N, CA, C, O and CB atoms as a CASP TS submission, in Angstrom:
PFRMAT TS
TARGET T0000
AUTHOR 0000-0000-0000
METHOD Language model
MODEL 1
PARENT N/A
ATOM      1  N   UNK     1    -225.842  92.734 201.994  1.00  0.00           N
ATOM      2  CA  UNK     1    -224.852  92.825 203.054  1.00  0.00           C
ATOM      3  C   UNK     1    -223.677  91.919 202.707  1.00  0.00           C
ATOM      4  O   UNK     1    -223.862  90.790 202.252  1.00  0.00           O
ATOM      5  CB  UNK     1    -225.466  92.440 204.430  1.00  0.00           C
ATOM      6  N   UNK     2    -222.479  92.423 202.926  1.00  0.00           N
ATOM      7  CA  UNK     2    -221.266  91.668 202.653  1.00  0.00           C
ATOM      8  C   UNK     2    -220.703  91.160 203.976  1.00  0.00           C
ATOM      9  O   UNK     2    -220.583  91.917 204.938  1.00  0.00           O
ATOM     10  CB  UNK     2    -220.218  92.539 201.895  1.00  0.00           C
ATOM     11  N   UNK     3    -220.364  89.888 204.018  1.00  0.00           N
ATOM     12  CA  UNK     3    -219.795  89.326 205.245  1.00  0.00           C
ATOM     13  C   UNK     3    -218.353  89.790 205.409  1.00  0.00           C
ATOM     14  O   UNK     3    -217.717  90.207 204.441  1.00  0.00           O
ATOM     15  CB  UNK     3    -219.865  87.779 205.226  1.00  0.00           C
ATOM     16  N   UNK     4    -217.841  89.720 206.626  1.00  0.00           N
ATOM     17  CA  UNK     4    -216.445  90.064 206.881  1.00  0.00           C
ATOM     18  C   UNK     4    -215.533  89.175 206.040  1.00  0.00           C
ATOM     19  O   UNK     4    -214.541  89.643 205.481  1.00  0.00           O
ATOM     20  CB  UNK     4    -216.108  89.920 208.386  1.00  0.00           C
ATOM     21  N   UNK     5    -215.872  87.906 205.956  1.00  0.00           N
ATOM     22  CA  UNK     5    -215.066  86.948 205.200  1.00  0.00           C
ATOM     23  C   UNK     5    -214.989  87.348 203.732  1.00  0.00           C
ATOM     24  O   UNK     5    -213.907  87.349 203.145  1.00  0.00           O
ATOM     25  CB  UNK     5    -215.644  85.533 205.334  1.00  0.00           C
ATOM     26  N   UNK     6    -216.129  87.686 203.136  1.00  0.00           N
ATOM     27  CA  UNK     6    -216.157  88.062 201.723  1.00  0.00           C
ATOM     28  C   UNK     6    -215.431  89.385 201.478  1.00  0.00           C
ATOM     29  O   UNK     6    -214.707  89.521 200.492  1.00  0.00           O
ATOM     30  CB  UNK     6    -217.600  88.163 201.234  1.00  0.00           C
ATOM     31  N   UNK     7    -215.619  90.341 202.356  1.00  0.00           N
ATOM     32  CA  UNK     7    -214.958  91.634 202.201  1.00  0.00           C
ATOM     33  C   UNK     7    -213.449  91.484 202.357  1.00  0.00           C
ATOM     34  O   UNK     7    -212.681  92.096 201.615  1.00  0.00           O
ATOM     35  CB  UNK     7    -215.503  92.646 203.223  1.00  0.00           C
ATOM     36  N   UNK     8    -213.032  90.681 203.310  1.00  0.00           N
ATOM     37  CA  UNK     8    -211.606  90.430 203.513  1.00  0.00           C
ATOM     38  C   UNK     8    -210.986  89.820 202.253  1.00  0.00           C
ATOM     39  O   UNK     8    -209.873  90.179 201.869  1.00  0.00           O
ATOM     40  CB  UNK     8    -211.388  89.496 204.725  1.00  0.00           C
ATOM     41  N   UNK     9    -211.703  88.908 201.622  1.00  0.00           N
ATOM     42  CA  UNK     9    -211.212  88.293 200.385  1.00  0.00           C
ATOM     43  C   UNK     9    -211.093  89.327 199.274  1.00  0.00           C
ATOM     44  O   UNK     9    -210.161  89.271 198.472  1.00  0.00           O
ATOM     45  CB  UNK     9    -212.141  87.154 199.944  1.00  0.00           C
ATOM     46  N   UNK    10    -212.024  90.264 199.220  1.00  0.00           N
ATOM     47  CA  UNK    10    -212.022  91.278 198.173  1.00  0.00           C
ATOM     48  C   UNK    10    -210.853  92.259 198.329  1.00  0.00           C
ATOM     49  O   UNK    10    -210.393  92.829 197.340  1.00  0.00           O
ATOM     50  CB  UNK    10    -213.343  92.038 198.183  1.00  0.00           C
ATOM     51  N   UNK    11    -210.375  92.459 199.551  1.00  0.00           N
ATOM     52  CA  UNK    11    -209.349  93.487 199.794  1.00  0.00           C
ATOM     53  C   UNK    11    -207.992  93.135 199.179  1.00  0.00           C
ATOM     54  O   UNK    11    -207.514  94.025 198.476  1.00  0.00           O
ATOM     55  CB  UNK    11    -209.181  93.701 201.287  1.00  0.00           C
ATOM     56  N   UNK    12    -207.326  92.084 199.298  1.00  0.00           N
ATOM     57  CA  UNK    12    -207.409  90.882 200.117  1.00  0.00           C
ATOM     58  C   UNK    12    -206.548  90.964 201.398  1.00  0.00           C
ATOM     59  O   UNK    12    -205.368  91.315 201.363  1.00  0.00           O
ATOM     60  CB  UNK    12    -206.985  89.683 199.291  1.00  0.00           C
ATOM     61  N   UNK    13    -207.184  90.628 202.502  1.00  0.00           N
ATOM     62  CA  UNK    13    -206.511  90.445 203.783  1.00  0.00           C
ATOM     63  C   UNK    13    -207.213  89.297 204.481  1.00  0.00           C
ATOM     64  O   UNK    13    -208.235  88.809 203.999  1.00  0.00           O
ATOM     65  CB  UNK    13    -206.530  91.758 204.658  1.00  0.00           C
ATOM     66  N   UNK    14    -206.678  88.862 205.605  1.00  0.00           N
ATOM     67  CA  UNK    14    -207.316  87.759 206.327  1.00  0.00           C
ATOM     68  C   UNK    14    -208.591  88.261 207.010  1.00  0.00           C
ATOM     69  O   UNK    14    -208.725  89.451 207.295  1.00  0.00           O
ATOM     70  CB  UNK    14    -206.338  87.143 207.373  1.00  0.00           C
ATOM     71  N   UNK    15    -209.512  87.351 207.267  1.00  0.00           N
ATOM     72  CA  UNK    15    -210.746  87.698 207.967  1.00  0.00           C
ATOM     73  C   UNK    15    -210.407  88.211 209.375  1.00  0.00           C
ATOM     74  O   UNK    15    -211.055  89.126 209.883  1.00  0.00           O
ATOM     75  CB  UNK    15    -211.707  86.467 208.040  1.00  0.00           C
ATOM     76  N   UNK    16    -209.398  87.617 209.987  1.00  0.00           N
ATOM     77  CA  UNK    16    -208.987  88.046 211.325  1.00  0.00           C
ATOM     78  C   UNK    16    -208.503  89.494 211.313  1.00  0.00           C
ATOM     79  O   UNK    16    -208.868  90.284 212.184  1.00  0.00           O
ATOM     80  CB  UNK    16    -207.882  87.126 211.866  1.00  0.00           C
ATOM     81  N   UNK    17    -207.681  89.838 210.322  1.00  0.00           N
ATOM     82  CA  UNK    17    -207.187  91.216 210.217  1.00  0.00           C
ATOM     83  C   UNK    17    -208.341  92.182 209.990  1.00  0.00           C
ATOM     84  O   UNK    17    -208.384  93.253 210.595  1.00  0.00           O
ATOM     85  CB  UNK    17    -206.158  91.341 209.075  1.00  0.00           C
ATOM     86  N   UNK    18    -209.287  91.807 209.112  1.00  0.00           N
ATOM     87  CA  UNK    18    -210.424  92.689 208.854  1.00  0.00           C
ATOM     88  C   UNK    18    -211.282  92.850 210.109  1.00  0.00           C
ATOM     89  O   UNK    18    -211.736  93.952 210.417  1.00  0.00           O
ATOM     90  CB  UNK    18    -211.275  92.142 207.695  1.00  0.00           C
ATOM     91  N   UNK    19    -211.497  91.772 210.818  1.00  0.00           N
ATOM     92  CA  UNK    19    -212.291  91.822 212.047  1.00  0.00           C
ATOM     93  C   UNK    19    -211.645  92.759 213.069  1.00  0.00           C
ATOM     94  O   UNK    19    -212.339  93.522 213.742  1.00  0.00           O
ATOM     95  CB  UNK    19    -212.449  90.408 212.645  1.00  0.00           C
ATOM     96  N   UNK    20    -210.323  92.700 213.183  1.00  0.00           N
ATOM     97  CA  UNK    20    -209.621  93.589 214.116  1.00  0.00           C
ATOM     98  C   UNK    20    -209.803  95.059 213.723  1.00  0.00           C
ATOM     99  O   UNK    20    -209.987  95.921 214.583  1.00  0.00           O
ATOM    100  CB  UNK    20    -208.120  93.238 214.163  1.00  0.00           C
ATOM    101  N   UNK    21    -209.751  95.333 212.423  1.00  0.00           N
ATOM    102  CA  UNK    21    -209.959  96.706 211.954  1.00  0.00           C
ATOM    103  C   UNK    21    -211.370  97.158 212.288  1.00  0.00           C
ATOM    104  O   UNK    21    -211.569  98.254 212.812  1.00  0.00           O
ATOM    105  CB  UNK    21    -209.705  96.816 210.434  1.00  0.00           C
ATOM    106  N   UNK    22    -212.340  96.321 211.986  1.00  0.00           N
ATOM    107  CA  UNK    22    -213.737  96.681 212.212  1.00  0.00           C
ATOM    108  C   UNK    22    -214.047  96.881 213.692  1.00  0.00           C
ATOM    109  O   UNK    22    -214.916  97.677 214.047  1.00  0.00           O
ATOM    110  CB  UNK    22    -214.648  95.614 211.639  1.00  0.00           C
ATOM    111  N   UNK    23    -213.342  96.165 214.543  1.00  0.00           N
ATOM    112  CA  UNK    23    -213.576  96.261 215.990  1.00  0.00           C
ATOM    113  C   UNK    23    -212.600  97.206 216.685  1.00  0.00           C
ATOM    114  O   UNK    23    -212.465  97.180 217.908  1.00  0.00           O
ATOM    115  CB  UNK    23    -213.480  94.888 216.619  1.00  0.00           C
ATOM    116  N   UNK    24    -211.917  98.046 215.893  1.00  0.00           N
ATOM    117  CA  UNK    24    -211.006  99.077 216.412  1.00  0.00           C
ATOM    118  C   UNK    24    -209.850  98.503 217.227  1.00  0.00           C
ATOM    119  O   UNK    24    -209.364  99.148 218.155  1.00  0.00           O
ATOM    120  CB  UNK    24    -211.777 100.057 217.266  1.00  0.00           C
ATOM    121  N   UNK    25    -209.410  97.292 216.884  1.00  0.00           N
ATOM    122  CA  UNK    25    -208.265  96.677 217.559  1.00  0.00           C
ATOM    123  C   UNK    25    -206.993  96.837 216.734  1.00  0.00           C
ATOM    124  O   UNK    25    -205.891  96.580 217.220  1.00  0.00           O
ATOM    125  CB  UNK    25    -208.535  95.191 217.825  1.00  0.00           C
ATOM    126  N   UNK    26    -207.152  97.265 215.481  1.00  0.00           N
ATOM    127  CA  UNK    26    -206.029  97.451 214.566  1.00  0.00           C
ATOM    128  C   UNK    26    -206.398  98.562 213.597  1.00  0.00           C
ATOM    129  O   UNK    26    -207.544  98.653 213.157  1.00  0.00           O
ATOM    130  CB  UNK    26    -205.679  96.124 213.803  1.00  0.00           C
ATOM    131  N   UNK    27    -205.437  99.400 213.268  1.00  0.00           N
ATOM    132  CA  UNK    27    -205.691 100.468 212.303  1.00  0.00           C
ATOM    133  C   UNK    27    -205.490  99.935 210.893  1.00  0.00           C
ATOM    134  O   UNK    27    -204.569  99.152 210.658  1.00  0.00           O
ATOM    135  CB  UNK    27    -204.767 101.686 212.564  1.00  0.00           C
ATOM    136  N   UNK    28    -206.332 100.344 209.955  1.00  0.00           N
ATOM    137  CA  UNK    28    -206.157  99.882 208.572  1.00  0.00           C
ATOM    138  C   UNK    28    -204.950 100.549 207.926  1.00  0.00           C
ATOM    139  O   UNK    28    -204.619 101.693 208.236  1.00  0.00           O
ATOM    140  CB  UNK    28    -207.423 100.166 207.742  1.00  0.00           C
ATOM    141  N   UNK    29    -204.304  99.830 207.035  1.00  0.00           N
ATOM    142  CA  UNK    29    -203.209 100.403 206.267  1.00  0.00           C
ATOM    143  C   UNK    29    -203.800 101.274 205.161  1.00  0.00           C
ATOM    144  O   UNK    29    -204.996 101.213 204.879  1.00  0.00           O
ATOM    145  CB  UNK    29    -202.288  99.286 205.674  1.00  0.00           C
ATOM    146  N   UNK    30    -202.953 102.077 204.548  1.00  0.00           N
ATOM    147  CA  UNK    30    -203.393 102.897 203.415  1.00  0.00           C
ATOM    148  C   UNK    30    -203.930 101.989 202.311  1.00  0.00           C
ATOM    149  O   UNK    30    -204.927 102.312 201.665  1.00  0.00           O
ATOM    150  CB  UNK    30    -202.225 103.783 202.878  1.00  0.00           C
ATOM    151  N   UNK    31    -203.270 100.861 202.098  1.00  0.00           N
ATOM    152  CA  UNK    31    -203.725  99.905 201.086  1.00  0.00           C
ATOM    153  C   UNK    31    -205.166  99.470 201.360  1.00  0.00           C
ATOM    154  O   UNK    31    -205.996  99.464 200.451  1.00  0.00           O
ATOM    155  CB  UNK    31    -202.794  98.674 201.051  1.00  0.00           C
ATOM    156  N   UNK    32    -205.459  99.110 202.597  1.00  0.00           N
ATOM    157  CA  UNK    32    -206.814  98.654 202.962  1.00  0.00           C
ATOM    158  C   UNK    32    -207.816  99.789 202.763  1.00  0.00           C
ATOM    159  O   UNK    32    -208.909  99.562 202.245  1.00  0.00           O
ATOM    160  CB  UNK    32    -206.855  98.151 204.439  1.00  0.00           C
ATOM    161  N   UNK    33    -207.461 100.990 203.164  1.00  0.00           N
ATOM    162  CA  UNK    33    -208.353 102.135 202.988  1.00  0.00           C
ATOM    163  C   UNK    33    -208.643 102.360 201.507  1.00  0.00           C
ATOM    164  O   UNK    33    -209.789 102.582 201.116  1.00  0.00           O
ATOM    165  CB  UNK    33    -207.737 103.405 203.611  1.00  0.00           C
ATOM    166  N   UNK    34    -207.589 102.300 200.686  1.00  0.00           N
ATOM    167  CA  UNK    34    -207.773 102.474 199.241  1.00  0.00           C
ATOM    168  C   UNK    34    -208.651 101.383 198.648  1.00  0.00           C
ATOM    169  O   UNK    34    -209.523 101.662 197.825  1.00  0.00           O
ATOM    170  CB  UNK    34    -206.424 102.487 198.535  1.00  0.00           C
ATOM    171  N   UNK    35    -208.425 100.149 199.061  1.00  0.00           N
ATOM    172  CA  UNK    35    -209.232  99.031 198.534  1.00  0.00           C
ATOM    173  C   UNK    35    -210.697  99.171 198.955  1.00  0.00           C
ATOM    174  O   UNK    35    -211.593  98.938 198.145  1.00  0.00           O
ATOM    175  CB  UNK    35    -208.667  97.672 199.026  1.00  0.00           C
ATOM    176  N   UNK    36    -210.947  99.542 200.193  1.00  0.00           N
ATOM    177  CA  UNK    36    -212.327  99.734 200.643  1.00  0.00           C
ATOM    178  C   UNK    36    -212.998 100.855 199.855  1.00  0.00           C
ATOM    179  O   UNK    36    -214.168 100.748 199.489  1.00  0.00           O
ATOM    180  CB  UNK    36    -212.366 100.045 202.151  1.00  0.00           C
ATOM    181  N   UNK    37    -212.263 101.918 199.600  1.00  0.00           N
ATOM    182  CA  UNK    37    -212.807 103.017 198.804  1.00  0.00           C
ATOM    183  C   UNK    37    -213.155 102.534 197.398  1.00  0.00           C
ATOM    184  O   UNK    37    -214.199 102.902 196.860  1.00  0.00           O
ATOM    185  CB  UNK    37    -211.802 104.186 198.736  1.00  0.00           C
ATOM    186  N   UNK    38    -212.298 101.720 196.805  1.00  0.00           N
ATOM    187  CA  UNK    38    -212.570 101.169 195.477  1.00  0.00           C
ATOM    188  C   UNK    38    -213.785 100.247 195.506  1.00  0.00           C
ATOM    189  O   UNK    38    -214.661 100.343 194.647  1.00  0.00           O
ATOM    190  CB  UNK    38    -211.346 100.409 194.952  1.00  0.00           C
ATOM    191  N   UNK    39    -213.837  99.368 196.478  1.00  0.00           N
ATOM    192  CA  UNK    39    -214.931  98.392 196.584  1.00  0.00           C
ATOM    193  C   UNK    39    -216.276  99.094 196.745  1.00  0.00           C
ATOM    194  O   UNK    39    -217.263  98.695 196.128  1.00  0.00           O
ATOM    195  CB  UNK    39    -214.691  97.439 197.770  1.00  0.00           C
ATOM    196  N   UNK    40    -216.318 100.135 197.571  1.00  0.00           N
ATOM    197  CA  UNK    40    -217.576 100.828 197.850  1.00  0.00           C
ATOM    198  C   UNK    40    -217.764 102.102 197.027  1.00  0.00           C
ATOM    199  O   UNK    40    -218.693 102.875 197.264  1.00  0.00           O
ATOM    200  CB  UNK    40    -217.649 101.167 199.312  1.00  0.00           C
ATOM    201  N   UNK    41    -216.875 102.309 196.064  1.00  0.00           N
ATOM    202  CA  UNK    41    -216.942 103.448 195.158  1.00  0.00           C
ATOM    203  C   UNK    41    -217.047 104.772 195.928  1.00  0.00           C
ATOM    204  O   UNK    41    -217.969 105.563 195.730  1.00  0.00           O
ATOM    205  CB  UNK    41    -218.135 103.293 194.209  1.00  0.00           C
ATOM    206  N   UNK    42    -216.067 104.979 196.810  1.00  0.00           N
ATOM    207  CA  UNK    42    -216.014 106.181 197.630  1.00  0.00           C
ATOM    208  C   UNK    42    -214.818 107.016 197.185  1.00  0.00           C
ATOM    209  O   UNK    42    -213.716 106.487 197.037  1.00  0.00           O
ATOM    210  CB  UNK    42    -215.920 105.828 199.148  1.00  0.00           C
ATOM    211  N   UNK    43    -215.020 108.290 196.973  1.00  0.00           N
ATOM    212  CA  UNK    43    -213.952 109.203 196.588  1.00  0.00           C
ATOM    213  C   UNK    43    -213.171 109.603 197.837  1.00  0.00           C
ATOM    214  O   UNK    43    -213.727 110.223 198.744  1.00  0.00           O
ATOM    215  CB  UNK    43    -214.523 110.458 195.860  1.00  0.00           C
ATOM    216  N   UNK    44    -211.900 109.254 197.890  1.00  0.00           N
ATOM    217  CA  UNK    44    -211.103 109.566 199.071  1.00  0.00           C
ATOM    218  C   UNK    44    -210.847 111.055 199.249  1.00  0.00           C
ATOM    219  O   UNK    44    -210.334 111.468 200.289  1.00  0.00           O
ATOM    220  CB  UNK    44    -209.795 108.845 199.000  1.00  0.00           C
ATOM    221  N   UNK    45    -211.188 111.861 198.270  1.00  0.00           N
ATOM    222  CA  UNK    45    -211.053 113.312 198.427  1.00  0.00           C
ATOM    223  C   UNK    45    -211.977 113.848 199.510  1.00  0.00           C
ATOM    224  O   UNK    45    -211.805 114.980 199.962  1.00  0.00           O
ATOM    225  CB  UNK    45    -211.341 114.016 197.107  1.00  0.00           C
ATOM    226  N   UNK    46    -212.945 113.061 199.927  1.00  0.00           N
ATOM    227  CA  UNK    46    -213.839 113.481 201.009  1.00  0.00           C
ATOM    228  C   UNK    46    -213.041 113.717 202.294  1.00  0.00           C
ATOM    229  O   UNK    46    -213.474 114.467 203.169  1.00  0.00           O
ATOM    230  CB  UNK    46    -214.942 112.419 201.246  1.00  0.00           C
ATOM    231  N   UNK    47    -211.881 113.076 202.403  1.00  0.00           N
ATOM    232  CA  UNK    47    -211.057 113.243 203.597  1.00  0.00           C
ATOM    233  C   UNK    47    -210.476 114.650 203.702  1.00  0.00           C
ATOM    234  O   UNK    47    -210.026 115.063 204.771  1.00  0.00           O
ATOM    235  CB  UNK    47    -209.934 112.223 203.599  1.00  0.00           C
ATOM    236  N   UNK    48    -210.487 115.378 202.599  1.00  0.00           N
ATOM    237  CA  UNK    48    -209.991 116.754 202.604  1.00  0.00           C
ATOM    238  C   UNK    48    -210.997 117.731 203.206  1.00  0.00           C
ATOM    239  O   UNK    48    -210.627 118.845 203.576  1.00  0.00           O
ATOM    240  CB  UNK    48    -209.646 117.185 201.190  1.00  0.00           C
ATOM    241  N   UNK    49    -212.260 117.328 203.309  1.00  0.00           N
ATOM    242  CA  UNK    49    -213.303 118.204 203.837  1.00  0.00           C
ATOM    243  C   UNK    49    -213.082 118.487 205.313  1.00  0.00           C
ATOM    244  O   UNK    49    -212.440 117.703 206.011  1.00  0.00           O
ATOM    245  CB  UNK    49    -214.681 117.583 203.624  1.00  0.00           C
ATOM    246  N   UNK    50    -213.603 119.588 205.778  1.00  0.00           N
ATOM    247  CA  UNK    50    -213.494 119.906 207.196  1.00  0.00           C
ATOM    248  C   UNK    50    -214.372 118.962 207.997  1.00  0.00           C
ATOM    249  O   UNK    50    -215.310 118.373 207.460  1.00  0.00           O
ATOM    250  CB  UNK    50    -213.886 121.373 207.464  1.00  0.00           C
ATOM    251  N   UNK    51    -214.075 118.818 209.259  1.00  0.00           N
ATOM    252  CA  UNK    51    -214.822 117.902 210.113  1.00  0.00           C
ATOM    253  C   UNK    51    -216.301 118.280 210.214  1.00  0.00           C
ATOM    254  O   UNK    51    -217.137 117.415 210.474  1.00  0.00           O
ATOM    255  CB  UNK    51    -214.206 117.869 211.498  1.00  0.00           C
ATOM    256  N   UNK    52    -216.632 119.548 210.014  1.00  0.00           N
ATOM    257  CA  UNK    52    -218.031 119.979 210.086  1.00  0.00           C
ATOM    258  C   UNK    52    -218.853 119.420 208.923  1.00  0.00           C
ATOM    259  O   UNK    52    -220.067 119.251 209.025  1.00  0.00           O
ATOM    260  CB  UNK    52    -218.112 121.509 210.093  1.00  0.00           C
ATOM    261  N   UNK    53    -218.163 119.138 207.816  1.00  0.00           N
ATOM    262  CA  UNK    53    -218.858 118.662 206.623  1.00  0.00           C
ATOM    263  C   UNK    53    -219.001 117.144 206.598  1.00  0.00           C
ATOM    264  O   UNK    53    -219.757 116.612 205.784  1.00  0.00           O
ATOM    265  CB  UNK    53    -218.127 119.123 205.384  1.00  0.00           C
ATOM    266  N   UNK    54    -218.301 116.450 207.461  1.00  0.00           N
ATOM    267  CA  UNK    54    -218.324 114.993 207.478  1.00  0.00           C
ATOM    268  C   UNK    54    -219.150 114.524 208.674  1.00  0.00           C
ATOM    269  O   UNK    54    -218.948 114.988 209.796  1.00  0.00           O
ATOM    270  CB  UNK    54    -216.879 114.410 207.535  1.00  0.00           C
ATOM    271  N   UNK    55    -220.069 113.613 208.429  1.00  0.00           N
ATOM    272  CA  UNK    55    -220.897 113.078 209.504  1.00  0.00           C
ATOM    273  C   UNK    55    -220.121 111.993 210.237  1.00  0.00           C
ATOM    274  O   UNK    55    -219.393 111.228 209.606  1.00  0.00           O
ATOM    275  CB  UNK    55    -222.238 112.521 208.953  1.00  0.00           C
ATOM    276  N   UNK    56    -220.259 111.913 211.546  1.00  0.00           N
ATOM    277  CA  UNK    56    -219.609 110.897 212.343  1.00  0.00           C
ATOM    278  C   UNK    56    -220.568 109.730 212.511  1.00  0.00           C
ATOM    279  O   UNK    56    -221.641 109.888 213.093  1.00  0.00           O
ATOM    280  CB  UNK    56    -219.163 111.460 213.715  1.00  0.00           C
ATOM    281  N   UNK    57    -220.190 108.558 212.008  1.00  0.00           N
ATOM    282  CA  UNK    57    -221.049 107.380 212.078  1.00  0.00           C
ATOM    283  C   UNK    57    -220.628 106.436 213.193  1.00  0.00           C
ATOM    284  O   UNK    57    -221.196 105.352 213.323  1.00  0.00           O
ATOM    285  CB  UNK    57    -221.038 106.645 210.752  1.00  0.00           C
ATOM    286  N   UNK    58    -219.660 106.814 213.988  1.00  0.00           N
ATOM    287  CA  UNK    58    -219.144 105.927 215.038  1.00  0.00           C
ATOM    288  C   UNK    58    -220.036 105.921 216.254  1.00  0.00           C
ATOM    289  O   UNK    58    -219.746 105.228 217.229  1.00  0.00           O
ATOM    290  CB  UNK    58    -217.743 106.338 215.441  1.00  0.00           C
TER
END
């Protein structure tokens, strides 16, 4: 498990900014989305899929 502090450093953004994103108080920038995809090795092309093909984890 990665702490908010460590993940924020990896992006890099402040822990406060990351916490706001995680708690739906702030929307992530494209930069943050790209960095998270890189960190977790996620292909952003998944966003092109229809909503039926993507599971909702919220």
